[in-house]
C-alpha positions in Angstrom: 17.2 -22.0 39.0 17.4 -25.1 36.8 19.5 -26.1 33.8 16.5 -25.3 31.5 17.0 -21.5 31.7 17.8 -20.6 28.1 18.6 -17.8 25.6 17.0 -17.6 22.2 19.2 -16.2 19.4 17.7 -14.9 16.2 19.8 -14.0 13.2 20.5 -14.5 9.5 16.9 -13.7 8.5 15.1 -16.8 9.7 17.7 -18.6 11.9 16.7 -19.3 15.5 19.1 -21.0 17.9 18.0 -22.0 21.4 20.7 -22.6 24.0 19.9 -24.2 27.4 22.0 -22.8 30.2 23.5 -25.0 33.0 24.3 -22.9 36.2 27.3 -25.2 36.9 29.0 -24.1 33.6 30.6 -21.0 32.3 30.1 -20.2 28.6 31.9 -18.1 26.0 29.7 -17.0 23.1 31.3 -16.0 19.8 32.3 -16.9 16.2 35.4 -18.9 17.3 34.8 -22.6 16.9 36.4 -23.1 20.4 33.6 -21.2 22.0 30.9 -23.1 24.0 28.2 -21.2 22.1 29.2 -20.7 18.4 27.3 -18.1 16.4 28.0 -17.9 12.7 27.2 -14.2 12.2 29.7 -11.6 11.1 28.6 -9.0 13.6 29.6 -11.3 16.5 33.2 -11.1 17.7 35.3 -14.2 17.9 34.9 -14.1 21.7 31.9 -11.9 22.3 30.1 -12.7 25.5 30.9 -14.4 28.8 27.9 -16.1 30.5 28.2 -17.3 34.1 26.0 -18.0 37.1 26.4 -16.8 40.7 24.2 -16.1 43.8 22.7 -13.1 42.1 21.7 -15.1 39.0 23.0 -15.1 35.5 25.7 -12.6 34.5 26.3 -11.7 30.9 29.6 -9.8 30.4 30.9 -8.2 27.2 34.4 -9.4 26.5 34.6 -8.1 22.9 34.9 -4.4 23.5 33.4 -4.0 20.1 29.7 -4.6 19.3 29.0 -5.4 23.0 25.6 -5.8 24.5 22.9 -3.4 23.3 19.7 -3.0 25.2 17.1 -0.2 24.9 19.5 1.9 22.9 22.4 1.7 25.4 25.7 -0.2 25.2 26.2 -2.3 28.3 29.4 -3.9 29.7 27.4 -6.3 31.9 23.8 -7.5 32.0 21.8 -9.3 34.7 18.9 -10.5 32.6 15.3 -10.9 33.8 12.8 -13.2 32.1 11.8 -11.9 28.8 14.6 -9.4 28.5 15.6 -8.7 24.8 19.0 -7.4 23.8 21.3 -7.3 20.8 24.8 -8.8 20.3 25.8 -7.1 17.0 22.9 -7.9 14.7 21.9 -11.0 16.7 18.7 -10.6 18.7 18.8 -12.4 22.1 15.9 -13.2 24.5 16.5 -14.6 27.9 13.8 -17.1 29.1 13.7 -18.3 32.7 13.0 -22.0 33.5 9.4 -23.1 32.9 8.3 -19.8 31.5 7.5 -18.8 27.9 8.2 -15.8 25.8 5.2 -13.9 24.3 6.2 -12.6 20.8 3.6 -9.8 21.0 1.1 -8.4 23.5 -1.8 -9.7 21.4 -0.8 -12.7 19.4 -2.8 -13.5 16.3 -4.0 -16.7 18.0 -3.0 -18.2 21.3 -0.2 -20.7 21.2 -0.9 -23.8 23.3 2.5 -23.3 25.1 1.5 -19.7 26.1 -1.6 -21.1 27.8 0.6 -23.6 29.7 3.0 -20.9 30.6 0.3 -18.7 32.0 -1.1 -21.6 34.1 2.3 -22.4 35.5 2.8 -18.8 36.6 -0.5 -18.8 38.3 0.4 -22.0 40.2 -2.1 -24.1 38.4 -1.4 -27.5 36.9 -1.2 -27.7 33.1 -4.4 -29.0 31.5 -4.1 -32.8 31.0 -6.0 -32.8 27.8 -3.5 -30.8 25.8 -2.1 -33.3 23.3 1.6 -33.3 22.8 2.2 -30.9 25.6 3.2 -33.0 28.6 5.9 -30.4 29.6 6.1 -26.7 29.0 7.9 -25.7 25.8 8.0 -22.6 23.8 5.3 -22.7 21.2 5.7 -21.6 17.6 4.7 -18.0 16.8 3.3 -16.5 13.6 6.1 -14.1 13.2 8.9 -13.9 10.5 12.0 -11.7 10.4 12.5 -9.8 7.2 16.0 -10.9 5.8 16.4 -7.5 4.1 16.0 -5.0 7.0 15.6 -7.2 10.1 12.0 -6.1 10.9 9.9 -8.6 12.7 6.6 -9.0 10.8 3.6 -10.7 12.3 1.5 -13.0 10.1 -1.9 -11.6 10.8 -3.8 -12.0 7.6 -3.8 -15.7 7.0 -6.2 -15.5 4.0 -3.6 -13.6 2.0 -0.4 -14.6 3.6 1.3 -15.2 0.3 1.0 -11.5 -0.3 2.6 -10.6 3.0 5.1 -7.7 2.8 7.5 -6.1 5.2 6.0 -2.8 6.5 9.5 -1.2 6.7 11.2 -2.0 3.3 8.2 -3.5 1.4 10.1 -6.7 0.7 7.6 -9.5 -0.2 7.7 -12.2 2.5 5.0 -14.6 1.3 7.0 -17.7 0.6 9.1 -17.1 3.8 6.0 -16.8 5.9 4.4 -20.0 4.4 7.6 -21.9 4.9 7.7 -20.8 8.6 4.1 -21.9 9.1 4.8 -25.3 7.6 8.0 -25.9 9.6 6.6 -24.7 12.9 3.7 -27.1 12.7 0.9 -24.5 12.7 0.4 -24.5 8.9 -2.6 -26.9 9.3 -4.5 -24.3 11.4 -4.1 -21.6 8.8 -6.3 -21.2 5.8 -4.2 -20.4 2.7 -5.2 -19.9 -1.0 -1.8 -21.2 -2.3 1.1 -23.3 -1.2 4.8 -22.5 -0.8 5.7 -23.5 -4.3 3.3 -21.1 -6.0 3.5 -18.2 -3.5 5.6 -15.2 -4.6 9.1 -15.2 -3.2 11.0 -12.3 -1.6 11.3 -9.6 -4.2 13.0 -6.2 -4.3 11.8 -4.0 -7.1 11.5 -6.4 -10.0 14.2 -8.8 -8.8 13.6 -12.1 -7.0 15.9 -12.7 -4.1 17.8 -16.0 -3.9 20.0 -15.5 -0.8 22.1 -13.1 1.2 25.7 -13.1 0.1 27.2 -10.4 2.3 26.7 -7.3 4.5 28.7 -4.2 5.5 28.5 -0.7 6.8 26.5 0.6 3.8 24.0 -2.2 3.4 23.4 -5.9 2.5 24.1 -7.7 -0.8 21.9 -10.4 -2.2 22.1 -12.8 -5.0 18.9 -12.1 -7.1 17.4 -13.1 -10.4 16.1 -10.7 -13.1 12.8 -12.4 -14.1 12.9 -10.8 -17.5 16.3 -12.2 -18.5 16.7 -15.0 -15.9 20.2 -13.5 -15.3 21.9 -13.6 -11.9 22.5 -10.1 -10.4 24.0 -8.8 -7.2 21.5 -6.6 -5.5 22.7 -4.2 -2.8 20.2 -2.7 -0.4 21.6 0.6 1.1 20.9 1.5 4.7 18.9 4.7 5.0 17.3 6.5 7.9 13.5 6.9 7.8 12.5 10.0 5.9 15.9 10.4 4.2 15.5 7.8 1.4 13.9 10.1 -1.2 16.6 12.7 -0.6 19.4 10.1 -1.0 17.7 8.6 -4.0 17.8 11.9 -5.8 21.4 12.5 -4.8 22.5 9.1 -6.1 20.5 9.3 -9.4 23.2 11.0 -11.4 25.9 8.7 -10.2 23.8 5.6 -11.1 23.1 6.9 -14.6 26.8 7.7 -15.1 28.0 4.3 -13.8 25.4 2.5 -15.9 27.1 3.8 -19.0 30.5 2.4 -18.1 31.5 -0.8 -19.9 34.9 -2.2 -18.9 36.2 -5.6 -18.0 37.7 -4.3 -14.7 34.5 -2.6 -13.5 31.4 -4.3 -12.2 28.5 -3.4 -14.4 25.6 -1.4 -12.9 22.2 -2.4 -14.2 19.6 -0.5 -12.2 19.1 1.9 -9.3 15.8 2.3 -7.4 13.9 3.1 -4.3 12.0 0.2 -2.6 10.0 1.4 0.4 12.4 3.2 2.7 15.5 1.4 1.2 17.7 2.2 -1.8 18.9 -0.6 -4.0 21.5 -1.0 -6.8 21.4 -4.0 -9.1 24.7 -4.9 -10.6 26.7 -7.7 -12.3 27.1 -10.8 -10.1 30.7 -12.1 -10.0 31.4 -15.7 -9.2 34.6 -15.6 -7.2 35.9 -13.8 -4.1 37.4 -10.5 -2.9 40.9 -9.5 -1.9 39.9 -9.2 1.8 38.9 -12.9 1.8 42.2 -13.9 0.1 44.2 -12.0 2.7 42.2 -13.7 5.5 42.8 -17.1 4.0 46.5 -16.7 3.2 47.6 -13.7 5.3 50.3 -12.7 2.7 49.5 -13.0 -1.0 52.3 -14.0 -3.4 54.1 -11.0 -4.8 53.2 -11.9 -8.4 49.5 -12.2 -7.6 49.5 -9.0 -5.6 51.1 -7.0 -8.5 48.6 -8.5 -11.0 45.7 -7.5 -8.8 47.3 -4.0 -8.6 47.8 -3.8 -12.3 44.2 -4.7 -13.2 42.8 -2.4 -10.5 44.9 0.4 -11.9 43.5 -0.3 -15.4 39.9 0.0 -14.0 40.8 3.2 -12.0 42.4 4.7 -15.1 39.2 4.1 -17.0 36.8 5.6 -14.4 39.1 8.6 -13.8 39.1 9.5 -17.4 35.3 9.3 -17.2 35.4 11.9 -14.4 34.5 9.5 -11.7 36.4 8.9 -8.4 35.6 5.7 -6.6 36.4 7.0 -3.1 36.2 3.7 -1.3 39.0 1.5 -2.7 39.8 -1.3 -0.2 40.3 -5.1 -0.3 36.6 -5.9 0.1 35.7 -3.7 -2.9 38.2 -5.5 -5.2 36.7 -8.7 -6.6 38.7 -11.6 -8.2 36.5 -13.6 -10.5 37.1 -17.4 -11.1 38.9 -16.6 -14.3 41.2 -14.2 -12.3 39.7 -11.1 -13.8 39.9 -8.3 -11.2 36.8 -6.0 -10.9 36.2 -2.9 -8.9 32.9 -2.8 -7.1 30.8 -0.7 -4.7 30.3 2.6 -6.3 27.6 3.7 -3.7 29.8 6.6 -2.5 31.5 7.7 -5.7 32.4 11.3 -6.4 31.5 12.5 -9.9 33.1 15.7 -11.1 33.4 18.5 -8.5 32.0 17.8 -5.0 28.6 19.4 -4.3 27.2 20.7 -1.1 24.0 19.6 0.7 22.6 16.1 1.0 24.9 14.8 -1.7 28.0 15.7 0.3 26.7 13.6 3.3 26.8 10.6 1.0 30.5 11.0 0.2 32.4 8.9 2.6 35.1 6.3 2.8 36.9 3.9 5.1 39.2 5.6 7.6 42.1 3.2 7.2 42.2 3.9 3.4 41.7 7.7 3.3 44.6 9.9 2.3 45.7 12.8 4.5 44.2 15.6 2.3 40.8 13.9 2.4 41.0 13.4 6.2 41.7 17.1 6.5 38.5 18.0 4.7 39.7 18.2 1.1 37.7 16.8 -1.8 38.4 13.2 -3.2 40.7 13.1 -6.2 42.2 10.4 -8.4 45.3 10.5 -6.2 43.0 9.6 -3.2 42.0 6.4 -5.0 45.7 5.6 -5.6 46.6 6.1 -1.9 43.8 3.7 -0.9 45.2 1.2 -3.5 48.6 1.6 -2.0 47.3 0.7 1.4 45.6 -2.4 -0.2 48.9 -3.4 -1.9 50.8 -3.1 1.4 48.1 -5.2 3.1 48.3 -7.9 0.4 52.1 -8.1 0.5 52.7 -7.8 4.2 49.6 -9.2 5.8 49.2 -6.1 8.0 47.9 -2.6 7.4 50.6 0.0 7.4 48.9 2.6 9.6 46.3 0.9 11.8 45.4 2.1 15.3 43.2 0.7 18.0 40.4 3.2 17.1 39.3 5.3 14.1 40.7 8.4 15.8 44.1 6.8 16.3 44.2 5.5 12.8 43.3 8.9 11.4 46.2 10.5 13.4 48.6 7.9 12.2 47.7 8.6 8.5 48.2 12.3 9.2 51.4 12.3 11.2 53.3 9.0 11.1 55.6 7.7 8.3 54.6 4.4 6.6 56.7 1.5 8.1 59.2 -0.1 5.7 57.3 -3.1 4.1 60.6 -5.0 3.9 60.4 -5.7 7.7 57.4 -7.9 7.1 58.6 -9.8 4.0 61.3 -9.9 1.3 60.6 -7.9 -1.8 62.5 -6.1 -4.5 63.5 -2.5 -3.9 61.5 -1.5 -7.0 58.3 -2.9 -5.5 59.0 -1.1 -2.2 59.6 2.2 -4.2 56.2 1.9 -5.9 54.5 1.4 -2.4 56.4 4.4 -1.1 55.2 6.7 -3.9 51.6 5.4 -3.7 51.6 6.2 0.0 53.3 9.6 -0.1 51.6 11.9 2.4 52.0 14.9 0.2 49.8 14.5 -2.9 52.4 16.5 -4.9 54.8 13.6 -4.5 52.3 10.8 -5.1 51.7 9.3 -8.5 49.6 11.8 -10.5 47.6 9.2 -12.4 46.9 5.4 -12.5 48.7 5.3 -15.9 51.9 6.6 -14.2 51.9 3.6 -11.8 51.3 1.3 -14.7 54.4 2.8 -16.4 56.5 1.8 -13.4 55.0 -1.7 -13.3 55.9 -2.0 -17.0 59.4 -0.8 -16.3 59.9 -3.6 -13.7 58.6 -6.2 -16.2 61.0 -4.9 -18.9 64.0 -4.6 -16.6 64.1 -0.8 -17.0 64.6 1.8 -14.4 61.7 3.3 -12.5 60.7 7.0 -12.6 63.1 9.2 -10.8 60.5 10.5 -8.4 59.6 6.9 -7.5 63.2 6.0 -6.8 63.7 9.1 -4.7 60.7 8.4 -2.5 61.8 4.7 -2.0 65.4 5.6 -1.2 64.9 5.5 2.7 63.8 1.9 2.4 66.9 0.8 0.4 
């Protein structure tokens, strides 16, 4: 072994990071800036992987107990990698390469890379050819492969004559400009015959929208900043994850929701522009908001000022009151789905799993979901989402904003579910000072029995108005908050 053993990390669409490994050192890989190998990718834990060397070779050990090491469909606690082994850390693809050996990107590459020839000669014990210009030592050669930033599929650039028209074979996203840029940067552009250049080649498009950059990702899909070429307007375009063969069924199930949401116009609701099917992926085009979300605010400040928290609560309630009167239940209220624009306007977003009217059976029902830590007891027990379910989730969010911690949060989804069903909500006053009236509102929003919870968003707004006017809260609200006095 020599210090030139390495791991190749691919993530973020077209980001490749090569790390040389020194057997005399121990590495911690993660998002934390104190790690020896820092990976800026959200699916990586702050301290994700331990890398060390012993008499049996390299040892990769999962220390995150979260996304771990995934290889051939299995989750591993430890890996002893062999040359060419490919595995996943979250969404980051990793390849281990032994000293002096190269990685072949495909069994039959579109054209032989000079480094691949050198690697084959080295394995056969032959000296490298002396007439190979610029290849005095074995290095990994550039490969004609790009990674689709929408779905993560690796696409080989095999038709160089029409590379500007290259599309992802999984989600149909157009990759022409990305492919040409890769060829130029990698130094193999000159050996490829093209009919256009990067400036005139079509960019990455989804439906009719031109993608600018990725702005976020989550359990339901990815969100991109895109441009509507007809209006030159910025839009937020969300690609929804679907399993192969299910896209058309889900598209039909979401059609009524998209049409209903597209008719909603309110300052506290993110506007929906269009819904469509692109290859095997569903997408929703919506209003792009310059600003942040409540989750980011909590991560930055831990506890938000009480005045700011109550203002976010107030505007969120106004938005909920509007959609509830339209017969729509959001069903996934949480900090990341509450946006705060630069002008401090609060907007509810992410209506991909809304409930409209009465719940239906079949494929539509499989799309109705939520986040375990924000689901009320009756929904966790199999009941249909209701306006009071949205208010419970907003109560969890308010508690999180004020206290910096979630009120009922276990080490696993199962434990969290059990806490919401069985345990009382901890007194928020143990985490920070607040008025008794504010604590009473939290208590009623988080009442386990829906009969004692606020019946409507308007009823919560009435109590907020009472605080502002110096009047007494509703009797039921005061009664539920009495144990915290």
